[in-house]
ROVEXNU-563661 format. One record per atom (N, C-alpha, C, CB): residue in one letter; z, y, x. Coordinates in pm, whole numbers, plus 50000, padded with zeros to 5 digits. Glycine has a CB too. Layout:
! residues N
AZYX/...
This chain:
! residues 134
X613524858770128/X614424847270136/X615774851870188/X613824836270227/X616784845570136/X618154848470178/X618534839570296/X619144846370061/X619054845670403/X619494838170520/X620874832370489/X619544847370648/X620994819170502/X622234812170472/X622984808870600/X621964799570392/X622234805670706/X622844801470832/X621924805670945/X623114786070835/X622514810771053/X621734814671169/X622564811571293/X621334829971163/X622264800071355/X623014795771473/X622024792771586/X623884783171441/X622544788771700/X621674785171812/X620854772771780/X622484782971938/X621364764071690/X620664751471659/X619674752571545/X621664740971626/X619904761971451/X619014762671335/X619174775771260/X619274751071241/X618104779071189/X618174790071093/X617844784070957/X617194801971132/X618654787170858/X618464781570724/X618334793270627/X619644772070684/X617284792470546/X617044802770445/X616894796070308/X615774811270480/X617304803370207/X617164798870069/X616094807370004/X618524799869992/X615024801069957/X613934808569894/X614304812069750/X612614800669898/X613554821269694/X613854825969559/X613654815169454/X612984837869527/X612864804969486/X612684793969393/X613724782869413/X611274788169407/X614694785369502/X615804776069520/X615634765769629/X616044769069394/X614494765569696/X614294755769803/X614974760369932/X612794753469827/X615354750770014/X616024753470141/X615014751870254/X617244744070161/X614884761970337/X613974761970451/X614804761670578/X613024774570449/X614644751170659/X615414749570781/X614474748970900/X616314736970775/X614714757470999/X613954757571122/X614894753871236/X613274771371147/X614564743271305/X615374738371417/X615004746071542/X615184723071438/X615994749071624/X615734756071749/X616794751971850/X615714771471730/X616584756271973/X617564753172077/X617314739572138/X618964753972021/X618314734772215/X618184721972285/X617884710372190/X619454718972363/X616914702372227/X616554690272151/X616144693172006/X617724680672151/X615584704771979/X615184708371842/X614244697871783/X614494722171841/X613274693371859/X612324683471809/X612974670271776/X611244681271909/X613904666071857/X614614653371834/X615484654471710/X615474649571956/X616214665571697/X617084667471580/X616274668571451/X617964679971598/X615134675771460/X614244676871345/X613744663071301/X613054686171378/X613214655571397/X612654642271367/X613724633171308/X612054635971492/X614934633871359/X616004625371308/X616354629071165/X617244626371398/X616494641971136/X616854645970999/X615754641970900/X617094661070992/X614504643770937/X613394639770851/X613444624670825/X612034643770914/X613634616870931/X613704602370918/X614854598070827/X613854595871056/X616024604170846/X617194600470766/X616994604270619/X618464607470822/X616454616170593/X616234620070454/X615214610970385/X615754634570448/X614194606870457/X613214597370398/X613864583870371/X612004595570493/X614714579570461/X615454566970445/X616334567570319/X616324563970571/X617054578570305/X617964579970190/X617194581070059/X618854592170208/X616054587670061/X615244588669940/X614704574869900/X614074598469960/X614274567069998/X613754553669971/X614834544769909/X613214547270101/X616084547569940/X617194539669887/X617814545769761/X618254538169992/X617244556769714/X617694562669589/X619024569869595/X617764552269487/X619384574969711/X620654582069725/X620594594969642/X620964585169876/X621484596569543/X621384607969452/X622134620469495/X621884603869320/X622784620369610/X623644631769646/X623294637869782/X625084627469645/X622004637769812/X621484644269932/X620224651969894/X621194633670046/X619814661569977/X618584668869946/X617364659869955/X618424680770040/X616324663469882/X615034656669890/X614124664569983/X614384654969748/X613484657670073/X612554663970166/X611264667170091/X612274654770290/X610874679970093/X609664684270025/X608504686670122/X609934697069947/X608814691870241/X607804694670343/X608424692770481/X607234709070328/X607584688570577/X608034687270715/X606904691770807/X608474672570748/X607154702070886/X606174707470980/X606604703471121/X606044723170967/X605984692771172/X606354687271303/X605974696471419/X605704673871322/X605034705371398/X604604714471504/X605644725371530/X603264720771468/X606244730371422/X607194741571433/X608644737571405/X606784752671338/X608874724671388/X610224719371360/X610854726271239/X611134721171483/X610074727271132/X610534733271007/X610474722970896/X609684745770971/X611444723570806/X611404714970689/X611864722670567/X612284702470710/X611424717870452/X611814723670324/X612414712370242/X610594730570251/X613574715070182/X614244705170099/X614664711369966/X615474699170171/X615064702669875/X615674707369753/X617054712969786/X615774696069646/X617594720569695/X618904726669713/X619954717769647/X618944741069655/X621014714869720/X622104706569667/X623314714769627/X622504696169770/X623124727269594/X624234735269544/X624874744169648/X625264726469486/X626094747969618/X626804757669700/X627744750869797/X627564767369612/X627964757369910/X628914752170009/X630294750869947/X628964761370133/X631004740869990/X632364738369943/X633324743970048/X632614722969919/X634364750870003/X635324756670097/X636644749270099/X635564771170062/X636904741069998/X638134733269994/X637854719669933/X639244740669914/X638404709369995/X638284695769944/X639344687470014/X636834689869968/X640024679069937/X641064670769995/X640504661070099/X641774663069886/X641344657570195/X640914648570303/X640414635170251/X642064646270399/X641104629470152/X640684616370099/X639334617270029/X641734610970002/X639114627969954/X637824629669884/X636714631669987/X637884641769786/X637004639270092/X636014641470198/X635644628170263/X636564651270303/X636634620270298/X636374607170360/X635584598070267/X637684600370400/X635884598570138/X635194589770044/X633724593670028/X635884589969908/X633414606570035/X632014610870027/X631194605370142/X631934626270026/X631724606570263/X630984601670379/X630944586370382/X631614606970508/X631974579970329/X631964565270319/X630914560770217/X633364559870277/X630774568270108/X629764564870006/X628354565570065/X629874574469886/X628134574870156/X626834576070221/X626484563170297/X626814588070317/X627484556970356/X627254544770434/X626764533270346/X628524540570507/X627054533870215/X626524523870122/X624994524570115/X627124525769981/X624434535770155/X622984537770158/X622414535770298/X622634551670106/X623244530670390/X622764527170523/X622734538570623/X621434521570512/X623534549070600/X623534560470692/X624974564670721/X622734572270633/X625234566770850/X626504572870893/X626184587270930/X627164564871015/X626914596570875/X626594610770891/X626774615771035/X627454619070799/X627804611971102/X628124615671240/X628484630471259/X626984612371327/X628654637871150/X629184651571153/X629934653671022/X628014662471171/X630964645170999/X631614644270867/X632644655270840/X632284630870854/X632164667470831/X633064678770810/X632714686270683/X633034688070929/X633664694070635/X633514701570511/X632264710470512/X634744709970487/X631874715470628/X630694724270636/X629414717170590/X630514729370779/X629444703970579/X628274696270538/X628394690670397/X628044684970635/X629264696970318/X629444692970178/X629074704770089/X630914688370150/X628324701769983/X627984711869883/X628404706669746/X626454715369886/X628404715669650/X628714711969512/X627534715869425/X630024718769462/X627044706269346/X625894708569259/X626404709969116/X624854696869270/X626494722369065/X627064724568932/X626264717968818/X627164739268906/X624974715868838/X624144710068730/X624694696768681/X622714708168778/X625244688668773/X625794675768732/X627224673468782/X624904664568782/X627834684068840/X629214682968885/X629394673369002/X630074678568772/X628404672669089/X628414662869198/X628574669669334/X627114654769196/X629454663969415/X629524668169555/X628364661369628/X630924664369620/X627714668869716/X626554663769789/X626774665769939/X625264670869743/X625964658870017/X626024659870162/X624714665670216/X626304646070226/X624834673870319/X623674680270381/X623754678970533/X623584695270341/X622704683070601/X622654684370747/X622764670770818/X623774693470794/X621634664070827/X621584650470880/X620964649471020/X620824641670786/X620944660371094/X620274660171224/X620954651071326/X620194674071280/X622234648071307/X622934639071400/X623264625571337/X624224645771448/X622784623171216/X623114610771143/X622474598571208/X622664611970997/X623034586971177/X622554574271229/X622184565171113/X623604567671321/X620984559471118/X620604549371020/X621214536271068/X619034548171005/X622014530270982/X622754518171020/X621914505571008/X623984516870935/X621024505270909/X620214493370886/X618864498070833/X620904483370786/X617824496170910/X616504501070872/X615654490370802/X615764506070995/X616334480770741/X615604470170670/X615214474870530/X616444457170662/X614754465770449/X614314469070313/X615444475370233/X613804456470240/X615104484370139/X616114490870057/X616944480669977/X615454500769962/X618254482569973/X619094473469894/X618944476669746/X620584474569936/X619344467269664/X619344469569519/X620664476469485/X619174456069438/X620664489769495/X621874497469475/X622084500369328/X621814510569554/X623334499869279/X623604501969136/X623244515869086/X625044499469108/X623084525769173/X622764539269129/X621264542069123/X623424549169221/X620414531869140/X618964534169132/X618574537968992/X618174521769176/
């Protein structure tokens, strides 16, 4: 597996089949892991098309496996960046770490995507809305 990120908070690896393996570590690893899993499940239930899909979650070791949302983005205009994070709120989630480091580009459909939801906030945990992108 290729190491993509190695920080005090997490290690992220990309497997040869394209899946993303993230292991949480450091302060509050369990809390951050649980929050990201919860947020990704929330977004999947609402049909959000521009975030990773959770494939596996190991609560014992704070590890998760997700689909890959493409390559990191190194440049993006401020307005486009703001609009991406605003679009996420239509699915009931505020990212709470709205920086370029959490944006990827998926060449398969030409879509900018958002990643890294360990600090995100679910705004409304009620029934899924009837979103036009379902």
